[in-house]
N, C-alpha and C positions, 0 to 999 in steps of 0.2 A: 504493499500498501504507500502510495504516495501522497504527502498532504499538498503538497503545491500543485499547478496545472496540468502536467504531462504524468500520462499514467506510459507505462514502460512497453508494452507492444510485446510485450513475453509473459508467460506465466514463470510462477520457480518452479525448482527442481521440483519433481514429483514425489515426496517422501508419507502420500496417505495410508491411511493403515488400509488392508487387504481384508475383505470378508475370509474367513478356514473353508476350503478347499473341503472339510471333512468334518468337518462340526459337526455339534450335537443342533437340533432346530432352534434353541435361542440363542447360541452362540452364532449360529449361520443369520438369523432375524437382525440383533443389534451387532453381526457383523458388517449385513448390509447398510445400515441404517448407516451406520461412524462410518465408512467410504463414502456415502449418499455428502454427512455434514460436512467431513475434512474437505468432497469437493465444492462442497459451497466456497468456503474459505480459502482455497487453491484458484476457483474460479478467479474470483475479487482480487487477491494479491495479485499487486501493480498497478492498481487502478489510482487514479488520484480521487481526490476527495470530490470535486468539482463533476469530475467523465461520470464516477459512482454514481451522482445526484442527478442525471444528465436526462430528460425524456426524451427517448428515440420513439415513442410511440403515441397514440392519440391518446392511451389511457396514461396515469399518474406513474405506471410502472419505472421504475428503477432498478439499478441492481441495490442500492442503499434500500429502498424500500422493502425488495423481494426479499433479503435476509432480514430485517425490521420484522415483516409480517411471518415469515419460518420462525423467529426465537418467540413471538406472540401465539403462535399455533404449538411451540413445543410446551409451554410455561400451562395454556390452556389445556393441553389436551392430559398432560402426567398430574402437571400437580393440581389444579382442579378437578378435570373431569374421572382421572382413575386414583388421586388419594384421596379427593374430597377437601383439599384446602382452599379455606374465602380468603379473600382480599386480594387475589393474584391478580396484580399489575400489568394492562393490557394499554397497547395507542387507541385501541379502534374503540368506539363508543356508539352505544345508538343514536347519538348525534350525529357522530363523526366513523360511519362502518369504516372505512379506509384509510383512519388514523393514522394507521403505520407506513403505510406508503409513503405520508406526506415528509419528506424530507427535501432539504435544499444543499447548496453550495457550501453553507456553514456547517452542513454537518459533515462529522468526523468517522470516516470509511472504519479507519481502528477501530472507535468507539462501540459502533456499530457492531463488528465485530467479535468484538471482549464480548457485548454483551451477548451475542448470538453464542457463541463458543461455553459462555456462563448457562445460558437458558439449553445448552445440551448437556451442557457436567449436572444443572438440576434435575434433569430428564432419566441421565443414567441412576441417583443417585432414587430418586422413586421408585423406578423401574425395581432396582436392585432388595423392595424390599417387597415386590410382589411374583406370584410365577406367572406364568404363561398363561393359565385358564383361571385366574380370581379374573374379577368382577367389576368393573370403575365403580367408585363410589358415588358419583352424580349421575344424573340420568337414568334411575332407577336400573341399575346394573347391566346395561344396557351392552356393556362392548367390556371383553375382556384385554386382559394385557395382548395377548398377541393381534388382536384386530387392533389398538392401538399401536402397536408398533411397527404395524406393517402397512397400516395408515400413514403413519410419519413416515415409514420408507418412501411412499407410492406421491403426498405431496412435497415432500422435498426436493426427489428427482423433476419432478414434476415441474418448479422451478427452477433446479440448475438446469434445466435445458433452457429455461430465457435468460437466467443468467447467463449461459453459454452462448447465444446467440447476441445477447446486448455485448458480452466483452467483444466479439468479434465487430461488431459493428461498432462500436466505442475504438477500438486500436489494432483490432485484425489477432489480438490474441486466441489462439487457435490451440485445441487438443484434448486427448481423451475426456 
C-alpha cells in the first residue's frame, strides 16, 4: 500500500496461505476461506489510498469500500449471528445501507486493511468456540457454523473478483 498518489502497478510476492490438499472438512473449509481473505489483502497491496478509493463504475464500488464491506460482513455473520453478540459495530445502517462503501481519497487503505484483518481474526476466534454443526445464536438458529464459513468463502471470493478487476483497471496489476 502506498499512502501517496501513485500505485505500484505490481502485486507483492505471493505469500498467501494455501488450503490443505489433504485436510479434514473443517481444516479445508477454513483453509480456503483464509486463502480468499489473504487474497483480498494481496490484491489491494500496492494501491495508493487515492486509487483504492477511486470510483471506476457507475456505483460507489471501490477497492477500499469492498474491503470495508467484507470487514462488516465478517463481524455480522460471526460475532452477531453465530455468537449472538450485541452492539457489533458496522458502517451500514437503515439510514445508509451502503455506508461501508462510502470512502474518500482521505481514507487510509492501510487502516482499512488493518481493520479487515482484525475482523478476520475476530471471526477465527469466534469460530474456534463452535463445532461445524453448531447453530447460530441469532436468526432462530437457522445457520450452522459450516454454512456461515462456506457463505463467507463465497462472498469473499465474489468480492475478491471485483477487487481483481478494479485493480487491473486502476494500475494494470494482474495475477492469480
